[in-house]
C-alpha positions as CSV (number, residue, x, y, z in Angstrom):
1,M,0.3,8.7,24.1
2,T,-0.2,6.5,26.9
3,D,1.1,3.0,26.7
4,V,-1.8,0.6,26.7
5,P,-0.8,-3.1,26.1
6,R,-3.0,-5.1,24.0
7,S,-0.9,-8.2,23.6
8,G,2.6,-9.1,24.8
9,R,4.4,-7.3,27.6
10,Q,4.2,-3.5,27.8
11,L,7.5,-1.4,28.0
12,N,7.6,2.0,29.6
13,R,11.2,2.6,30.2
14,A,13.1,5.8,31.2
15,A,15.4,7.4,28.6
16,Q,18.3,5.1,28.5
17,V,20.2,2.6,26.5
18,E,20.5,-0.9,27.9
19,P,23.6,-3.1,27.3
20,A,23.3,-6.5,25.6
21,V,23.0,-9.1,28.3
22,G,24.5,-12.6,28.1
23,A,23.5,-14.5,25.0
24,T,20.2,-12.6,24.4
25,F,19.6,-11.6,20.7
26,R,17.4,-8.6,20.5
27,I,15.2,-7.7,17.6
28,A,13.2,-4.5,17.1
29,V,10.3,-4.3,14.7
30,V,9.1,-0.7,13.9
31,G,5.5,-0.9,12.7
32,S,2.8,-3.5,13.5
33,G,0.8,-3.6,10.2
34,P,0.5,-6.6,7.8
35,K,4.2,-6.5,6.6
36,A,5.4,-6.8,10.2
37,L,2.9,-9.6,10.8
38,F,4.1,-11.5,7.7
39,A,7.8,-11.2,8.9
40,L,7.0,-12.3,12.4
41,E,4.9,-15.3,11.1
42,S,7.9,-16.5,9.1
43,L,10.4,-15.8,11.9
44,S,8.2,-17.7,14.4
45,R,8.4,-20.8,12.1
46,R,12.2,-20.7,11.9
47,L,12.8,-20.0,15.6
48,S,10.7,-23.0,16.5
49,K,13.3,-25.2,14.8
50,R,16.2,-23.9,16.8
51,T,17.9,-25.9,19.6
52,Q,17.6,-24.7,23.1
53,D,21.3,-24.0,23.6
54,E,21.2,-21.2,21.0
55,P,20.9,-17.6,22.2
56,R,17.7,-16.4,23.8
57,V,15.6,-14.1,21.6
58,Q,13.8,-10.9,22.6
59,I,11.5,-9.1,20.2
60,T,10.2,-5.5,20.8
61,V,7.4,-4.2,18.6
62,F,7.2,-0.4,18.3
63,D,4.0,1.2,16.9
64,G,1.6,4.1,18.0
65,N,-1.3,1.9,16.9
66,P,-2.6,0.0,19.9
67,S,-4.2,-2.7,17.6
68,P,-1.3,-4.8,16.2
69,G,-1.7,-6.4,12.9
70,V,-4.1,-4.0,11.1
71,G,-2.0,-1.0,10.2
72,A,-3.5,2.2,9.2
73,A,-5.6,1.0,6.3
74,Y,-7.5,-1.9,8.1
75,S,-8.9,-0.4,11.3
76,P,-11.8,-2.7,12.6
77,E,-13.5,0.6,13.6
78,Q,-13.9,2.0,10.2
79,P,-17.3,1.9,8.4
80,E,-18.5,-1.2,6.7
81,F,-19.0,0.5,3.3
82,L,-15.2,1.0,2.9
83,R,-14.2,-2.1,1.0
84,L,-11.0,-4.0,0.3
85,N,-9.7,-3.1,-3.1
86,V,-8.2,-6.6,-3.8
87,T,-10.0,-9.9,-3.9
88,S,-10.4,-11.6,-0.5
89,E,-8.9,-14.7,-2.0
90,I,-5.4,-13.3,-1.8
91,V,-5.6,-12.3,1.9
92,D,-3.6,-14.9,3.9
93,V,-1.1,-14.4,6.6
94,H,0.3,-17.9,6.1
95,E,3.8,-18.1,4.5
96,P,3.4,-19.4,0.9
97,G,4.4,-23.0,0.5
98,A,5.1,-23.5,4.2
99,S,3.7,-26.5,6.1
100,G,2.0,-26.3,9.4
101,R,-0.6,-23.5,9.0
102,L,-0.8,-21.3,12.1
103,V,-3.9,-19.3,11.0
104,P,-6.5,-19.8,8.3
105,D,-6.7,-17.6,5.3
106,F,-9.3,-14.8,5.3
107,L,-12.0,-16.9,3.7
108,G,-11.4,-19.7,6.2
109,W,-11.6,-17.2,9.1
110,A,-14.6,-15.6,7.7
111,A,-16.5,-18.9,7.3
112,V,-16.4,-19.2,11.1
113,N,-16.3,-15.6,12.3
114,A,-18.2,-13.7,9.6
115,P,-20.3,-16.1,7.6
116,H,-22.2,-13.3,6.0
117,L,-19.0,-12.5,3.9
118,H,-18.9,-15.9,2.1
119,R,-20.0,-14.2,-1.1
120,E,-18.1,-11.0,-0.7
121,T,-15.3,-10.8,-3.2
122,Y,-14.4,-7.3,-1.9
123,P,-15.3,-7.4,1.8
124,P,-15.2,-4.5,4.2
125,R,-11.7,-3.4,5.2
126,A,-12.9,-3.5,8.9
127,D,-13.4,-7.3,8.6
128,V,-10.0,-7.7,7.1
129,G,-8.7,-5.8,10.0
130,R,-10.5,-8.2,12.4
131,Y,-8.8,-11.1,10.7
132,L,-5.3,-9.5,10.7
133,R,-5.8,-8.6,14.4
134,T,-6.7,-12.2,15.2
135,A,-3.8,-13.5,13.1
136,W,-1.4,-11.3,15.0
137,A,-2.6,-12.7,18.4
138,V,-2.1,-16.3,17.1
139,V,1.3,-15.6,15.7
140,E,2.4,-13.8,18.9
141,R,1.3,-16.7,21.0
142,R,3.3,-19.0,18.8
143,M,6.3,-16.6,19.0
144,A,6.0,-16.5,22.8
145,T,7.0,-20.2,23.0
146,V,10.4,-19.4,21.4
147,A,11.1,-15.8,22.3
148,E,10.1,-13.0,24.6
149,V,7.8,-10.4,22.9
150,D,7.3,-6.8,24.2
151,H,5.3,-3.9,22.9
152,V,6.0,-0.2,22.9
153,F,3.0,1.8,21.8
154,K,5.0,4.8,20.6
155,R,6.3,6.1,17.3
156,V,10.1,5.7,16.6
157,V,11.7,8.9,15.4
158,A,15.3,7.9,15.2
159,A,17.5,4.8,14.7
160,E,21.2,5.1,15.4
161,P,24.1,2.6,15.4
162,A,25.0,2.2,19.0
163,A,28.2,0.1,19.2
164,L,30.2,-2.6,17.7
165,T,30.2,-6.1,19.1
166,Q,33.4,-7.9,19.4
167,H,32.5,-9.6,16.1
168,G,32.2,-6.4,14.1
169,R,28.4,-6.2,13.8
170,S,26.6,-3.1,14.7
171,S,23.9,-2.8,17.3
172,W,21.1,-0.2,17.1
173,T,19.4,2.1,19.5
174,L,15.9,3.6,18.8
175,N,14.5,6.8,20.1
176,T,10.7,7.5,20.3
177,A,8.8,10.7,20.0
178,D,8.8,11.2,23.8
179,S,12.7,11.3,23.8
180,R,13.1,7.9,25.3
181,G,15.8,5.6,24.2
182,Y,15.5,1.8,23.7
183,G,18.1,-0.8,22.9
184,P,20.6,-1.8,21.8
185,Y,19.2,-4.2,19.3
186,H,21.1,-6.6,17.0
187,E,18.4,-6.4,14.3
188,V,16.0,-3.6,13.5
189,L,13.1,-4.1,10.9
190,L,11.4,-1.0,9.6
191,C,7.9,-1.7,8.2
192,T,6.1,1.6,8.9
193,G,3.5,1.5,6.1
194,H,1.7,4.6,5.0
195,D,3.0,8.1,6.0
196,D,0.3,10.3,7.5
197,D,2.0,13.4,6.0
198,H,3.8,14.3,2.9
199,A,5.4,17.5,1.3
200,G,2.7,17.9,-1.2
201,A,-0.2,17.9,1.3
202,L,-2.4,20.9,1.1
203,S,-2.1,21.4,4.8
204,H,1.4,22.7,4.4
205,G,0.9,26.4,3.9
206,W,-2.8,26.4,3.1
207,R,-3.6,30.0,2.3
208,S,-7.1,30.0,1.0
209,P,-9.9,31.3,3.2
210,T,-12.0,28.2,2.3
211,P,-11.9,25.7,5.1
212,L,-9.6,22.7,4.5
213,V,-10.2,19.1,5.5
214,P,-6.5,17.9,5.3
215,A,-7.1,14.2,5.1
216,V,-9.9,11.6,4.4
217,F,-9.0,9.0,6.9
218,P,-10.3,8.2,9.3
219,V,-13.6,9.2,7.6
220,E,-15.6,8.9,10.8
221,N,-13.4,11.7,12.3
222,N,-12.6,13.8,9.2
223,L,-15.8,13.8,7.1
224,G,-18.6,14.3,9.6
225,E,-21.1,17.2,9.3
226,D,-18.9,19.4,11.5
227,Q,-16.2,19.2,8.9
228,V,-18.3,19.0,5.8
229,P,-21.7,20.6,6.4
230,S,-24.9,19.2,5.0
231,G,-25.9,20.9,1.8
232,S,-22.3,22.3,1.2
233,T,-20.4,22.4,-2.0
234,V,-17.3,20.3,-1.6
235,A,-14.1,20.4,-3.7
236,V,-12.0,17.3,-3.6
237,R,-8.4,17.2,-4.7
238,G,-7.8,13.7,-6.1
239,A,-10.1,11.3,-8.0
240,A,-8.5,7.9,-7.2
241,L,-9.5,5.3,-4.6
242,T,-9.3,7.7,-1.7
243,F,-11.8,9.9,-3.5
244,V,-14.2,6.9,-3.9
245,D,-14.0,6.3,-0.1
246,A,-14.6,10.0,0.6
247,A,-17.6,10.1,-1.7
248,L,-19.1,7.1,-0.1
249,A,-18.5,8.4,3.4
250,L,-20.3,11.7,2.5
251,T,-23.3,9.9,1.0
252,Q,-23.8,6.3,2.1
253,G,-22.1,7.1,5.4
254,R,-24.7,9.7,6.1
255,G,-27.6,7.4,5.5
256,G,-28.0,7.6,1.7
257,V,-29.2,4.4,0.0
258,F,-28.1,2.7,-3.2
259,I,-31.0,0.8,-4.8
260,D,-30.3,-2.0,-7.3
261,R,-32.6,-1.4,-10.2
262,G,-31.5,-4.5,-12.0
263,Q,-29.6,-4.7,-15.3
264,D,-26.4,-3.8,-13.3
265,R,-27.6,-0.3,-12.5
266,F,-27.8,1.5,-9.2
267,T,-29.7,4.6,-8.3
268,Y,-29.0,6.8,-5.3
269,L,-31.7,7.9,-2.8
270,R,-30.6,11.0,-0.9
271,A,-30.7,11.0,2.9
272,G,-30.9,14.8,3.0
273,N,-27.8,15.6,5.0
274,E,-25.2,14.9,2.4
275,P,-23.4,17.7,0.5
276,A,-25.2,19.3,-2.3
277,R,-22.3,18.8,-4.7
278,I,-19.0,17.0,-4.7
279,L,-16.5,18.3,-7.3
280,P,-13.4,16.1,-7.7
281,V,-10.3,17.4,-9.6
282,S,-7.4,15.3,-10.9
283,R,-4.4,15.8,-13.1
284,D,-5.7,13.6,-16.0
285,G,-9.4,14.6,-15.6
286,L,-10.5,11.0,-15.3
287,L,-11.7,8.6,-12.6
288,L,-10.3,5.1,-12.2
289,D,-11.7,2.3,-14.4
290,A,-13.7,-0.5,-12.7
291,K,-12.3,-3.8,-12.0
292,P,-13.9,-6.7,-13.9
293,V,-15.9,-9.3,-12.0
294,V,-13.8,-12.2,-10.6
295,G,-13.5,-14.9,-13.2
296,G,-14.4,-12.3,-15.9
297,V,-11.2,-12.8,-17.9
298,P,-11.9,-15.4,-20.7
299,E,-9.8,-18.5,-21.1
300,D,-8.3,-17.3,-24.4
301,V,-7.1,-14.1,-22.7
302,Q,-5.7,-16.2,-19.9
303,A,-3.7,-18.3,-22.3
304,L,-2.3,-15.2,-24.0
305,L,-1.2,-13.9,-20.5
306,V,0.6,-17.2,-19.7
307,E,2.7,-17.0,-22.9
308,A,3.4,-13.2,-22.3
309,R,4.6,-13.8,-18.8
310,V,7.2,-16.2,-20.1
311,R,8.4,-13.6,-22.7
312,L,8.4,-10.9,-20.1
313,R,10.5,-12.9,-17.6
314,A,13.0,-13.5,-20.2
315,S,13.3,-9.8,-21.1
316,S,16.6,-8.3,-20.0
317,E,16.0,-4.7,-21.1
318,M,13.5,-2.2,-19.9
319,S,12.5,-1.4,-23.5
320,Q,11.7,-5.1,-24.0
321,V,9.5,-5.2,-20.8
322,L,7.6,-2.1,-22.0
323,A,7.1,-3.4,-25.5
324,C,5.8,-6.8,-24.1
325,V,3.2,-5.0,-22.0
326,E,1.8,-3.0,-24.9
327,S,2.0,-5.9,-27.4
328,T,0.2,-8.1,-25.0
329,A,-2.7,-5.6,-24.8
330,V,-2.8,-5.4,-28.6
331,S,-3.0,-9.2,-28.8
332,I,-5.8,-9.2,-26.2
333,L,-7.9,-6.6,-28.0
334,H,-7.3,-8.3,-31.4
335,Q,-8.4,-11.6,-30.1
336,R,-11.6,-10.2,-28.3
337,T,-12.8,-8.0,-31.1
338,I,-13.1,-8.0,-34.9
339,R,-10.5,-5.3,-35.3
340,A,-7.6,-5.9,-37.6
341,S,-4.2,-6.1,-35.8
342,S,-3.2,-2.6,-37.1
343,D,-6.4,-1.1,-35.8
344,A,-6.0,-2.8,-32.5
345,E,-2.4,-1.4,-32.2
346,W,-3.7,2.1,-32.9
347,Q,-6.5,1.8,-30.5
348,I,-4.2,0.6,-27.7
349,S,-1.7,3.3,-28.4
350,Y,-4.3,6.0,-28.4
351,T,-6.0,4.8,-25.2
352,L,-2.8,4.4,-23.3
353,R,-1.6,8.0,-24.2
354,N,-5.0,9.6,-23.6
355,G,-6.6,7.6,-20.8
356,G,-9.7,6.5,-22.8
357,P,-10.6,5.2,-26.3
358,P,-11.3,7.7,-29.1
359,E,-15.1,7.2,-28.8
360,S,-14.9,8.7,-25.2
361,E,-13.9,12.1,-26.5
362,R,-17.1,14.0,-25.5
363,L,-18.0,16.7,-23.2
364,D,-18.9,14.3,-20.4
365,R,-15.7,12.3,-20.9
366,A,-14.9,11.4,-17.2
367,R,-18.4,9.9,-16.8
368,R,-18.3,8.2,-20.2
369,V,-14.9,6.5,-19.6
370,L,-16.1,5.3,-16.2
371,A,-19.4,4.0,-17.7
372,M,-17.5,2.2,-20.5
373,S,-15.3,0.5,-18.0
374,V,-18.3,-0.7,-16.0
375,R,-19.9,-2.2,-19.1
376,A,-16.7,-4.0,-20.1
377,A,-16.3,-5.2,-16.5
378,E,-19.8,-6.6,-16.5
379,H,-19.8,-8.0,-20.0
380,P,-16.5,-9.3,-21.4
381,E,-18.0,-9.3,-24.8
382,S,-18.2,-5.6,-24.6
383,T,-14.4,-5.2,-24.1
384,G,-12.4,-2.4,-25.6
385,P,-8.8,-1.2,-25.6
386,A,-9.0,0.1,-22.0
387,W,-10.2,-3.3,-20.8
388,A,-7.3,-5.0,-22.8
389,L,-4.7,-2.7,-21.2
390,G,-6.0,-3.4,-17.7
391,R,-6.0,-7.1,-18.2
392,A,-2.5,-7.0,-19.7
393,W,-1.1,-5.0,-16.7
394,A,-2.9,-7.0,-14.0
395,G,-2.0,-10.4,-15.7
396,L,1.7,-9.5,-16.2
397,Y,2.2,-7.7,-13.0
398,P,3.8,-10.6,-11.0
399,A,6.3,-11.1,-13.8
400,I,7.0,-7.3,-13.8
401,V,7.6,-7.4,-10.1
402,E,10.0,-10.4,-10.5
403,N,11.9,-9.0,-13.4
404,L,12.4,-5.3,-12.4
405,S,12.7,-5.3,-8.6
406,F,16.1,-4.9,-7.1
407,R,17.6,-3.6,-10.4
408,E,19.3,-0.3,-11.2
409,F,18.1,1.6,-14.3
410,E,19.1,4.8,-16.1
411,Q,16.8,7.6,-15.0
412,R,15.3,7.9,-18.5
413,E,14.4,4.2,-18.5
414,W,12.8,4.4,-15.1
415,A,10.8,7.5,-16.1
416,E,9.4,5.6,-19.0
417,F,8.3,2.8,-16.9
418,S,6.8,5.1,-14.2
419,A,4.7,6.8,-16.9
420,L,3.5,3.5,-18.1
421,A,2.8,2.3,-14.6
422,R,0.8,5.4,-13.8
423,A,-1.3,5.1,-16.9
424,M,-1.8,1.3,-16.4
425,E,-2.9,1.5,-12.8
426,R,-6.0,3.5,-14.0
427,F,-7.0,0.6,-16.2
428,A,-6.0,-2.3,-13.9
429,F,-6.2,-1.3,-10.2
430,G,-9.4,0.8,-9.9
431,P,-12.4,0.3,-7.6
432,P,-14.4,-2.9,-7.4
433,L,-17.3,-3.0,-9.8
434,V,-19.9,-2.4,-6.9
435,N,-18.1,0.9,-6.0
436,A,-17.8,2.0,-9.6
437,R,-21.5,1.5,-10.0
438,K,-22.1,3.6,-6.9
439,I,-20.0,6.4,-8.2
440,L,-21.9,6.3,-11.5
441,A,-25.1,6.5,-9.5
442,L,-23.9,9.5,-7.6
443,V,-23.0,11.2,-10.8
444,E,-26.4,10.5,-12.3
445,A,-28.0,11.8,-9.1
446,G,-26.1,15.1,-9.3
447,V,-24.3,14.6,-6.0
448,I,-20.9,14.1,-7.8
449,D,-20.4,16.8,-10.4
450,L,-17.6,16.0,-12.9
451,S,-17.6,19.4,-14.6
452,W,-14.4,20.5,-13.0
453,M,-12.6,17.4,-14.3
454,R,-13.4,18.4,-17.8
455,A,-12.6,22.1,-17.2
456,G,-9.1,21.4,-15.8
457,V,-9.7,23.0,-12.5
458,T,-6.7,22.6,-10.0
459,I,-6.3,22.9,-6.3
460,D,-3.1,24.0,-4.6
461,G,-2.1,25.8,-1.4
462,D,-3.8,29.1,-2.6
463,G,-7.1,27.3,-3.1
464,V,-9.2,26.4,-6.2
465,H,-8.1,27.6,-9.6
466,G,-10.0,27.7,-12.9
467,P,-13.8,27.4,-12.2
468,S,-16.1,29.4,-14.3
469,D,-17.8,32.6,-12.9
470,E,-21.1,30.6,-12.9
471,D,-19.7,28.0,-10.6
472,P,-20.3,28.5,-6.8
473,E,-17.4,28.9,-4.5
474,P,-16.7,25.7,-2.6
475,D,-17.7,25.7,1.1
476,V,-14.9,23.3,1.9
477,V,-11.9,21.6,0.3
478,V,-11.0,17.9,1.0
479,D,-7.5,16.7,0.3
480,A,-7.9,13.1,-0.9
481,V,-4.2,12.7,-2.1
482,L,-2.3,10.2,0.1
483,A,1.4,10.4,0.8
484,P,3.4,8.7,-2.0
485,P,5.3,5.5,-1.2
486,G,9.0,5.3,-0.6
487,V,11.3,7.4,1.6
488,S,12.8,10.0,-0.7
489,G,9.9,12.5,0.1
490,S,9.0,11.1,3.5
491,Q,8.2,13.5,6.3
492,Q,9.1,11.0,9.0
493,P,12.1,12.1,11.0
494,L,13.2,8.4,11.1
495,Y,13.7,8.2,7.3
496,R,14.9,11.7,6.8
497,D,17.7,11.3,9.3
498,L,18.8,8.0,7.9
499,L,18.9,9.4,4.4
500,E,20.8,12.5,5.4
501,R,23.4,10.3,7.1
502,G,23.7,8.0,4.1
503,V,22.5,5.0,6.0
504,L,19.7,4.6,3.5
505,S,20.0,5.4,-0.2
506,V,17.5,5.9,-3.1
507,P,18.3,5.4,-6.8
508,S,18.1,8.5,-8.9
509,G,14.5,9.3,-10.0
510,R,12.9,6.8,-7.7
511,R,11.3,6.8,-4.3
512,G,12.0,3.6,-2.3
513,A,15.0,2.7,-0.3
514,R,17.6,0.3,-1.8
515,V,17.5,-3.1,-0.1
516,T,18.9,-6.5,-0.7
517,E,16.6,-9.4,-1.5
518,S,16.3,-10.2,2.1
519,G,15.2,-6.6,2.9
520,Q,18.6,-5.5,4.3
521,A,19.2,-1.7,3.8
522,V,21.9,-0.7,1.3
523,D,23.8,2.5,2.2
524,A,25.0,5.4,0.1
525,V,28.2,3.6,-0.9
526,G,26.4,0.4,-1.9
527,E,27.1,-1.6,1.2
528,A,24.5,-3.7,3.0
529,V,23.9,-2.1,6.4
530,A,24.4,-4.7,9.1
531,G,21.4,-5.0,11.4
532,L,18.9,-2.7,9.5
533,S,16.2,-3.9,7.2
534,L,13.1,-2.6,5.5
535,L,9.9,-4.2,4.2
536,G,6.9,-2.7,2.4
537,R,5.9,0.7,1.3
538,A,9.2,2.3,2.2
539,T,10.9,0.2,-0.5
540,E,8.4,0.9,-3.3
541,D,10.0,1.4,-6.8
542,Y,13.1,-0.5,-5.8
543,V,10.9,-3.4,-4.8
544,I,7.9,-3.0,-7.2
545,G,4.4,-3.4,-5.8
546,H,5.4,-4.1,-2.2
547,D,2.5,-2.1,-0.8
548,T,0.1,-5.1,-1.0
549,L,-1.7,-7.6,1.1
550,N,-0.8,-10.3,-1.4
551,R,1.9,-12.4,0.5
552,S,2.6,-14.6,-2.5
553,L,3.9,-11.6,-4.7
554,H,7.1,-11.0,-2.6
555,P,9.3,-13.4,-0.7
556,Q,11.1,-10.7,1.3
557,P,9.4,-11.5,4.7
558,Q,10.6,-15.1,4.7
559,R,14.0,-14.1,3.3
560,W,14.4,-11.6,6.1
561,A,13.5,-14.3,8.6
562,E,16.0,-16.7,7.1
563,R,18.8,-14.2,7.3
564,V,18.0,-13.2,10.8
565,V,18.0,-16.8,12.0
566,Q,21.3,-17.4,10.1
567,V,22.9,-14.4,11.9
568,L,21.4,-15.6,15.2
569,T,22.9,-19.2,14.7
570,E,26.2,-17.8,13.8
571,R,26.2,-15.6,16.9
572,G,25.3,-18.6,19.1
573,A,28.2,-20.6,17.7
574,T,30.8,-17.9,18.1
575,C,29.6,-15.5,20.7
576,P,27.9,-17.1,23.7
577,T,28.4,-14.0,25.9
578,D,28.5,-11.0,23.5
579,S,29.8,-7.7,24.7
580,I,29.5,-4.1,23.4
581,A,32.6,-2.5,22.1
582,A,33.4,1.1,21.1
583,A,30.9,3.5,19.5
584,A,30.0,2.5,16.0
585,P,30.6,4.6,12.9
586,T,27.7,6.5,11.3
587,T,27.1,3.9,8.7
588,A,27.3,0.3,9.9
589,P,29.7,-2.0,8.2
590,A,28.5,-4.6,5.8
591,E,28.0,-8.2,7.0
């Protein structure tokens, strides 16, 4: 990859390690997506309050993406029909509660730069990417007044303790994919976002003669007619949000049109060059439920959730948390229907264990469950147990994040929570209503065929298993399963090496790296690793729900910035001309 600077000063150094010079405090940020942006926004605020006689700060940002701020999911170049899956109201780079706003929130930015979005609750992700890119430029200009900012447009593949300073803190060197070394750095922040590969990807050892499209994104490169021919039969592994994007790319992205027929119903008009059939498969045989319209949660349900959040925050045991979630769903269903409390409890239990209410048990179950969720999302008076479960999980989620993050649990307890979370995410975090309607329209038009969901067809490295003799062989298979969060199964050499050396640790049965509440890595013996921090997707499970654009859900970016400035201040008071000592041990000592 050629180094093309888009902002800041470009670095293109030879393979070498540079010593620390004078009183310069050096920070490396690996990744330039939203989490890095949040962290740097908070850091810039705190650096601006320092006195001029404190150490000079140099920040180097490493990322192969030449468009800082957007990460992998928010490319401004992606098609407009790929929508944000959370409401635009939560998108705000500004540190929660901080004074002196540097950038507007997304809605304020859109009012000036994209006024056509003022009524879009779920805007195109490309526009969110444009906002994030603008916010990065503003934050970097602010940072440039208090620090020197450089960019290296390359992927980091290794991080190693380089040496000990005379005050016992480790410094770090980073190596990029082209075997060049950079550093040493006093602080390294890892916020790498989504992996682009994972051990369960079909591309690892694909043995079927059927052509494989190994990934959905970017759709403009992976789902064109060269990869998925017009009129073909397409099998898709996965039926979650990535499947929704793939289905829209293969239809609306090829000129197909969704027509609003009124009464909350779309029909699909074929363009003629889409696939003949799209056949998704999933483990549970179901699509995700639709999100309700914004403001579609009645006041009586909101009041129930307020009381339940208080109870959940006071729960000390995992069993109490799980019971609170389920009982809240029962209360919501009982309050919104004429069912007796015992019947509501049975309905909730059945739906939670089976993915849909009893009345959905028909031959066309996948379509029926989706259609029922659309009706409930459109009309709160039509709510049922699935709607109640979704509102309970979404409404209690901030309290769940607060209560369960940074805690150790027995493997059995965590397995119970993980099973509940997987089930609840279907009810709470599905597609926006507009996209759910589009998927229903594609089913009714025969473009999406859900028969393989009902039949339990599976796809693995050997191909498609389980279709009937009457079903045509697929012409192409699309893998729509993204890499899971966390680091335990990561294919990135950076994380694999840190795990093997015990610099990072993962609790048994979980996926994310252990970190302190300021994001500092915790090693295999339970000590905080000096100078190494992680934010975002790599910590998922240990920090619950950290893969989000919602800045108000987690305070880790500002806590990281506070800790870094504290270390920097202590360094300025005790070490005006820091020097590098002997080589550091494999695992850095705790601060």
